[in-house]
GURO-698716 format. One record per atom (N, C-alpha, C, O): residue number from 1; atom name; x, y, z. Coordinates in steps of 0.2 Angstrom, whole numbers, plus 5000, padded with zeros to 4 digits. Layout:
N
+-----+-------+------+------+------+
: num : atome :   px :   py :   pz :
+-----+-------+------+------+------+
: NUM :    CA :    X :    Y :    Z :
...
+-----+-------+------+------+------+
***
This chain:
56
+-----+-------+------+------+------+
: num : atome :   px :   py :   pz :
+-----+-------+------+------+------+
:   1 :     N : 5185 : 6056 : 5916 :
:   1 :    CA : 5192 : 6049 : 5921 :
:   1 :     C : 5194 : 6049 : 5913 :
:   1 :     O : 5192 : 6051 : 5907 :
:   2 :     N : 5202 : 6046 : 5914 :
:   2 :    CA : 5205 : 6044 : 5910 :
:   2 :     C : 5211 : 6039 : 5912 :
:   2 :     O : 5213 : 6038 : 5918 :
:   3 :     N : 5212 : 6036 : 5906 :
:   3 :    CA : 5214 : 6028 : 5911 :
:   3 :     C : 5222 : 6029 : 5904 :
:   3 :     O : 5224 : 6027 : 5899 :
:   4 :     N : 5226 : 6033 : 5909 :
:   4 :    CA : 5236 : 6031 : 5905 :
:   4 :     C : 5237 : 6023 : 5905 :
:   4 :     O : 5236 : 6019 : 5910 :
:   5 :     N : 5240 : 6021 : 5898 :
:   5 :    CA : 5246 : 6016 : 5899 :
:   5 :     C : 5251 : 6017 : 5901 :
:   5 :     O : 5254 : 6022 : 5900 :
:   6 :     N : 5252 : 6012 : 5908 :
:   6 :    CA : 5259 : 6012 : 5908 :
:   6 :     C : 5267 : 6011 : 5902 :
:   6 :     O : 5273 : 6013 : 5902 :
:   7 :     N : 5263 : 6008 : 5898 :
:   7 :    CA : 5270 : 6004 : 5893 :
:   7 :     C : 5267 : 6008 : 5886 :
:   7 :     O : 5270 : 6007 : 5881 :
:   8 :     N : 5262 : 6013 : 5886 :
:   8 :    CA : 5259 : 6014 : 5879 :
:   8 :     C : 5269 : 6020 : 5875 :
:   8 :     O : 5272 : 6026 : 5876 :
:   9 :     N : 5270 : 6015 : 5869 :
:   9 :    CA : 5273 : 6020 : 5865 :
:   9 :     C : 5269 : 6026 : 5860 :
:   9 :     O : 5271 : 6031 : 5859 :
:  10 :     N : 5265 : 6023 : 5859 :
:  10 :    CA : 5263 : 6028 : 5854 :
:  10 :     C : 5260 : 6038 : 5856 :
:  10 :     O : 5260 : 6043 : 5852 :
:  11 :     N : 5259 : 6037 : 5864 :
:  11 :    CA : 5259 : 6045 : 5867 :
:  11 :     C : 5263 : 6040 : 5877 :
:  11 :     O : 5261 : 6036 : 5880 :
:  12 :     N : 5269 : 6046 : 5877 :
:  12 :    CA : 5271 : 6047 : 5884 :
:  12 :     C : 5268 : 6045 : 5888 :
:  12 :     O : 5262 : 6046 : 5887 :
:  13 :     N : 5270 : 6040 : 5892 :
:  13 :    CA : 5264 : 6040 : 5899 :
:  13 :     C : 5263 : 6045 : 5900 :
:  13 :     O : 5258 : 6048 : 5898 :
:  14 :     N : 5271 : 6049 : 5905 :
:  14 :    CA : 5272 : 6055 : 5908 :
:  14 :     C : 5267 : 6062 : 5903 :
:  14 :     O : 5265 : 6068 : 5905 :
:  15 :     N : 5266 : 6058 : 5897 :
:  15 :    CA : 5263 : 6065 : 5892 :
:  15 :     C : 5253 : 6066 : 5897 :
:  15 :     O : 5250 : 6070 : 5900 :
:  16 :     N : 5253 : 6058 : 5893 :
:  16 :    CA : 5246 : 6057 : 5893 :
:  16 :     C : 5244 : 6059 : 5904 :
:  16 :     O : 5239 : 6063 : 5906 :
:  17 :     N : 5249 : 6057 : 5908 :
:  17 :    CA : 5247 : 6059 : 5916 :
:  17 :     C : 5247 : 6068 : 5915 :
:  17 :     O : 5246 : 6072 : 5920 :
:  18 :     N : 5249 : 6070 : 5911 :
:  18 :    CA : 5252 : 6079 : 5913 :
:  18 :     C : 5244 : 6081 : 5909 :
:  18 :     O : 5240 : 6086 : 5910 :
:  19 :     N : 5243 : 6078 : 5907 :
:  19 :    CA : 5234 : 6079 : 5901 :
:  19 :     C : 5229 : 6080 : 5900 :
:  19 :     O : 5224 : 6083 : 5897 :
:  20 :     N : 5232 : 6075 : 5909 :
:  20 :    CA : 5223 : 6071 : 5914 :
:  20 :     C : 5225 : 6075 : 5917 :
:  20 :     O : 5223 : 6081 : 5915 :
:  21 :     N : 5228 : 6076 : 5922 :
:  21 :    CA : 5229 : 6081 : 5927 :
:  21 :     C : 5228 : 6088 : 5925 :
:  21 :     O : 5226 : 6092 : 5929 :
:  22 :     N : 5228 : 6092 : 5916 :
:  22 :    CA : 5231 : 6098 : 5916 :
:  22 :     C : 5220 : 6098 : 5918 :
:  22 :     O : 5217 : 6102 : 5922 :
:  23 :     N : 5217 : 6092 : 5913 :
:  23 :    CA : 5211 : 6095 : 5910 :
:  23 :     C : 5208 : 6090 : 5917 :
:  23 :     O : 5204 : 6086 : 5915 :
:  24 :     N : 5209 : 6089 : 5926 :
:  24 :    CA : 5207 : 6088 : 5930 :
:  24 :     C : 5203 : 6083 : 5931 :
:  24 :     O : 5199 : 6082 : 5936 :
:  25 :     N : 5205 : 6078 : 5926 :
:  25 :    CA : 5202 : 6068 : 5927 :
:  25 :     C : 5203 : 6065 : 5931 :
:  25 :     O : 5209 : 6066 : 5933 :
:  26 :     N : 5201 : 6060 : 5934 :
:  26 :    CA : 5200 : 6057 : 5938 :
:  26 :     C : 5207 : 6051 : 5932 :
:  26 :     O : 5206 : 6050 : 5926 :
:  27 :     N : 5211 : 6050 : 5936 :
:  27 :    CA : 5216 : 6046 : 5933 :
:  27 :     C : 5216 : 6038 : 5935 :
:  27 :     O : 5216 : 6036 : 5941 :
:  28 :     N : 5215 : 6035 : 5932 :
:  28 :    CA : 5218 : 6025 : 5933 :
:  28 :     C : 5224 : 6023 : 5927 :
:  28 :     O : 5223 : 6024 : 5921 :
:  29 :     N : 5228 : 6020 : 5931 :
:  29 :    CA : 5232 : 6017 : 5925 :
:  29 :     C : 5233 : 6008 : 5926 :
:  29 :     O : 5231 : 6005 : 5931 :
:  30 :     N : 5235 : 6005 : 5921 :
:  30 :    CA : 5236 : 6003 : 5921 :
:  30 :     C : 5241 : 5998 : 5919 :
:  30 :     O : 5244 : 6002 : 5916 :
:  31 :     N : 5244 : 5994 : 5919 :
:  31 :    CA : 5252 : 5993 : 5916 :
:  31 :     C : 5249 : 5989 : 5909 :
:  31 :     O : 5248 : 5983 : 5908 :
:  32 :     N : 5248 : 5994 : 5904 :
:  32 :    CA : 5247 : 5989 : 5897 :
:  32 :     C : 5251 : 5994 : 5892 :
:  32 :     O : 5253 : 6000 : 5893 :
:  33 :     N : 5251 : 5992 : 5885 :
:  33 :    CA : 5251 : 5996 : 5879 :
:  33 :     C : 5246 : 5998 : 5878 :
:  33 :     O : 5240 : 5997 : 5881 :
:  34 :     N : 5247 : 6004 : 5873 :
:  34 :    CA : 5240 : 6009 : 5870 :
:  34 :     C : 5236 : 6008 : 5870 :
:  34 :     O : 5232 : 6013 : 5871 :
:  35 :     N : 5235 : 5999 : 5867 :
:  35 :    CA : 5225 : 5995 : 5866 :
:  35 :     C : 5226 : 5993 : 5873 :
:  35 :     O : 5228 : 5987 : 5873 :
:  36 :     N : 5226 : 5996 : 5881 :
:  36 :    CA : 5221 : 5993 : 5884 :
:  36 :     C : 5214 : 5992 : 5885 :
:  36 :     O : 5211 : 5991 : 5890 :
:  37 :     N : 5211 : 5993 : 5880 :
:  37 :    CA : 5204 : 5994 : 5880 :
:  37 :     C : 5204 : 5987 : 5880 :
:  37 :     O : 5200 : 5984 : 5884 :
:  38 :     N : 5208 : 5982 : 5874 :
:  38 :    CA : 5209 : 5975 : 5872 :
:  38 :     C : 5215 : 5973 : 5879 :
:  38 :     O : 5212 : 5975 : 5884 :
:  39 :     N : 5217 : 5971 : 5880 :
:  39 :    CA : 5221 : 5966 : 5887 :
:  39 :     C : 5221 : 5968 : 5892 :
:  39 :     O : 5226 : 5967 : 5896 :
:  40 :     N : 5215 : 5974 : 5892 :
:  40 :    CA : 5213 : 5974 : 5901 :
:  40 :     C : 5205 : 5975 : 5900 :
:  40 :     O : 5203 : 5979 : 5904 :
:  41 :     N : 5200 : 5974 : 5896 :
:  41 :    CA : 5194 : 5974 : 5895 :
:  41 :     C : 5188 : 5975 : 5900 :
:  41 :     O : 5182 : 5976 : 5899 :
:  42 :     N : 5193 : 5974 : 5905 :
:  42 :    CA : 5184 : 5971 : 5912 :
:  42 :     C : 5190 : 5980 : 5917 :
:  42 :     O : 5188 : 5984 : 5920 :
:  43 :     N : 5197 : 5979 : 5916 :
:  43 :    CA : 5198 : 5986 : 5920 :
:  43 :     C : 5191 : 5994 : 5916 :
:  43 :     O : 5187 : 5998 : 5918 :
:  44 :     N : 5193 : 5993 : 5912 :
:  44 :    CA : 5192 : 5995 : 5905 :
:  44 :     C : 5186 : 5998 : 5907 :
:  44 :     O : 5185 : 6004 : 5908 :
:  45 :     N : 5182 : 5991 : 5906 :
:  45 :    CA : 5175 : 5992 : 5908 :
:  45 :     C : 5170 : 5994 : 5915 :
:  45 :     O : 5163 : 5994 : 5915 :
:  46 :     N : 5176 : 5994 : 5920 :
:  46 :    CA : 5173 : 5996 : 5926 :
:  46 :     C : 5175 : 6007 : 5926 :
:  46 :     O : 5173 : 6012 : 5929 :
:  47 :     N : 5179 : 6005 : 5923 :
:  47 :    CA : 5179 : 6011 : 5923 :
:  47 :     C : 5173 : 6017 : 5917 :
:  47 :     O : 5173 : 6023 : 5916 :
:  48 :     N : 5171 : 6014 : 5914 :
:  48 :    CA : 5168 : 6017 : 5911 :
:  48 :     C : 5160 : 6016 : 5915 :
:  48 :     O : 5156 : 6020 : 5913 :
:  49 :     N : 5160 : 6011 : 5919 :
:  49 :    CA : 5151 : 6010 : 5920 :
:  49 :     C : 5151 : 6017 : 5928 :
:  49 :     O : 5147 : 6020 : 5931 :
:  50 :     N : 5162 : 6018 : 5930 :
:  50 :    CA : 5162 : 6023 : 5933 :
:  50 :     C : 5159 : 6030 : 5931 :
:  50 :     O : 5156 : 6034 : 5934 :
:  51 :     N : 5162 : 6030 : 5927 :
:  51 :    CA : 5160 : 6038 : 5923 :
:  51 :     C : 5152 : 6038 : 5919 :
:  51 :     O : 5149 : 6044 : 5918 :
:  52 :     N : 5149 : 6031 : 5917 :
:  52 :    CA : 5144 : 6035 : 5919 :
:  52 :     C : 5138 : 6035 : 5924 :
:  52 :     O : 5132 : 6038 : 5924 :
:  53 :     N : 5141 : 6031 : 5930 :
:  53 :    CA : 5135 : 6030 : 5937 :
:  53 :     C : 5139 : 6040 : 5940 :
:  53 :     O : 5135 : 6044 : 5942 :
:  54 :     N : 5144 : 6041 : 5939 :
:  54 :    CA : 5146 : 6047 : 5939 :
:  54 :     C : 5150 : 6048 : 5947 :
:  54 :     O : 5149 : 6053 : 5950 :
:  55 :     N : 5153 : 6042 : 5949 :
:  55 :    CA : 5158 : 6043 : 5954 :
:  55 :     C : 5166 : 6041 : 5951 :
:  55 :     O : 5168 : 6039 : 5946 :
:  56 :     N : 5169 : 6044 : 5957 :
:  56 :    CA : 5178 : 6044 : 5952 :
:  56 :     C : 5181 : 6038 : 5956 :
:  56 :     O : 5187 : 6036 : 5954 :
+-----+-------+------+------+------+
***
């Protein structure tokens, strides 16, 4: 699972999407900077919990 940040300035969002798709990752996007875990902790927590359960 992967979470690109649509307003990331450290890594280009298009590059993040390309790498995630190439890796076959499940993609969930948030409207955030590079630090999505700080600005959207609930969304990141849900993503981690889904990964732990093995559900897409």
